[in-house]
N, C-alpha and C positions, 0 to 999 in steps of 0.2 A: 420362505412359503409352507403350506402345510403336505404334508404325503398324497399326492393324488389320488384318486378315485378309479376302479378299473369299472365302466362298465360295457357291461353285454347286451347286444339287443336282438332279441329275437332267436336266441339261438336254437336249432335243431335238435342238438343230440345234446341228453346231460352230458356225456363223458366228455365234453369238449369245454362245459363250467365247471367240471372237475378239472380238467387240464390245467386250466386255467387259473385255479384258485393254487392250485399248486408251485404254478410259474409263482405266484404271486407270494405264497410264503417263501420259496427260495429267493426274493428277491427282495422283502423287506414291505412289500403294500398289504395291507390290510381292508381296506372297505373298499367290498364287492358290492355294486349296484346292476340290480338284473331288471331289461324290460323286455316282456313278454315273457318271460325263460319258460322253457320245458317241466317238467315234473320235477323235482327235486328231493323227493323224499329218499328218507336214510336205505333204503332198498334199492335205488337207483345208481346209476352208471357211475354217476357224476360222485357220487361217494367213496366209490372204489378206485377213480381216478386219481383224485384229490389227495393221494400222501395223509400228510399230517394236518395238510391245513382242512381234514373233514373236522380239526378240534376245535377250528376258530372261523376262518375266514368263508369258510362255504357256510356252515351255519347261521353267521353273522350278517349273512348277508339281507340288503334290503331290497324290495321291489318297488319300482315306481313307471312313471310313466312316460314314454318322451318328452311329452311337454314339459314336465319336472325337471327332467333332469338339465334339458337345456335352460330353463328358465334358474335354476338352485346353482349350476355351476362354468363355468368357463370351458367349454368341451374340447378337446381333439380328438378329431374322427379318422383310423385309419383306413387306407385304402389302398388298395394294391396297383387299379388304372387310374393315371393322375389325369391323363388329356394335359400333357404340355406343353400347351399354348396359351401363351396371355390373354387371346381372345375368351378364353371357357373362363370363368371365377368360380365354378362350381368345386372345381376340384385342382384349382389351381391358384395361386403358392400354395406348395406344400414345401414341409421340411422332413429328415430324415430322422430317425430316433434319437439319433447323436449328435444333431443340429439343435431336438426337443431340450434332451440333457440341459443344455447352457442359458436359452432361453426361458424355460417354465420357470427355471430359480427362483427368475425374477418375478415371477404375477403373484399376487398377493392372495387374490380371491381363490376357494376350493376350486379343485380343477379335478375333470374325470379322463380319462382316458377312454374312448369309443372304439369298442370293437363289433361289427358286423357280424351279418349271418354266414354260413359256411358258403353258401354259394354264387348269392350275389353280395354278401359283403351290405354296406350302408348304400344306400339308394340316394340319387342326385336328390331327392326332394328333402329329407334327411340332410344329406351333405352341407345344403343349401342356410339349414338353420344351427350349422356347429360353427366356432370360434376359429378355428384353425385345420389345416388338414395335415395328415401326415402321411408317409411311405415309406415301405422299408426297401432300400436299393437290391434290386434282385433280377436274372436275367430277362433282359426286355422280352425275347420269343417265351419265355409263360411265367411271369412275375407271381402268378397267383397262389397264395400260400394256405395250409392249413389254419382255422380260424386259431387252434391253441397253438402252431406254429407262430404263427406270427405275433400271437400275445406274448409266448415268451420270451422271443427274439425282443420284440419293444421292453419289455419289462426289463429285460437284462443290462439295457441298451440306458435306461430310466431309473437304473438300480441308487443310482446317486442320490435324486430326491425323495427314497425313499429310508434308505440305513446310510451310517455315519459313518467314516475311519475307524470307530472300536469295534462295528457290524462287522467289516470287511478282513478277509484276512493279510495278513502281515509278512507278504513272500519273502522281504529283506530282513527280518526276524530269524530266519533260518540259512542265511549266507554263511558261510565259514567264516572265520575272524581272520583278518588278514595276518597275524602269525603263523595260523596252517596255511593259508594261501602261498605264502615265502616260503614256507617249507617246503613246499610243492616245489614252489622256481628250482628253490638251492637243490633237492632230489634232480630233478630233470638236469641241470647242469652237470651233475657229477653222473649221471646214467647214459648222457651224450658223450661223455668220456667214456666213458666202460667201454660204451658198444663203439669205440673209434670212430665218430661219426666224423666228420672231416671238419677239421678244427675254422674253419674261418668261414662258414656254415652256418656254427652254433651260435654265436651272436643272433643272424637273423629268424632261428629257430625257437631260441629264448623269447623273441620281441611277438613272433608272429605265437607263442604259447601266452603270453603276457595277454593278448590282445582277445584273445580266445575265451580266456578264462575272465578277463573283464568284463565281455558280452555273459559271458553264458551266468555270474553269478554263483558259482556251484557251493554246495553244501557241505558240510562239513566232512559226512559220511561219502558225499561223492570224491572230498580228497582226498581220503584214507581210501579207497578204493584204488585209487591212480595211483596213489604209493606203494600201495600194497602188490600191485603188478607189478610196477619197478623193481620194487625191492626181491619177488619173487623171479623175474627175469634175470637179474643179475645173481640170486644164488644157483638160477642154472646154470648162470655160463661158468659159476665158479665150478 
């Protein structure tokens, strides 16, 4: 599928539009659609809130009517209030952003992620004309999020639809190589002997250390720091 567009309906403040544009830039989305937007001139809060998105995402935004939005796109409307009752079909059933990430990957039509107003979100009449409903899991006692916050969370979860693996940071690339990790284990065994740790417990300690480092994926710098601490302790003992 093509990268989804992001649509903002009847935002009251330009600052929230700028915040959404910035989140789009963060997570690889480029196409911003605006339905009944506030003033978005270069001197508005939008450009102050948009960060680097002021250079491309925000000035390239396209204004359209709600009728054109639902006619041109496969629409996914975001709402905090879901009415989790199968007898009510306006806001139910719904998906979470994480579930959408997988399901939207198979949609061939142009898709728009639709966010509503700061105070009331999307109306029931608007949601009735939208193809899918999504909601961010939140505390049921207070599920309502700020418009900019909601869009940021949703776009983070859906970033895989806008960015390929080459654009995402490769955390594994920074893990210390196995030779360095093995040096840590070898030195740890010698350290246990140097501090006269009970011999019958050393095997268990080493197994715990291996499991800990295996889960943590330490960087080369972290391994060297731990080795340095052990060497300094050994020097002090001497």
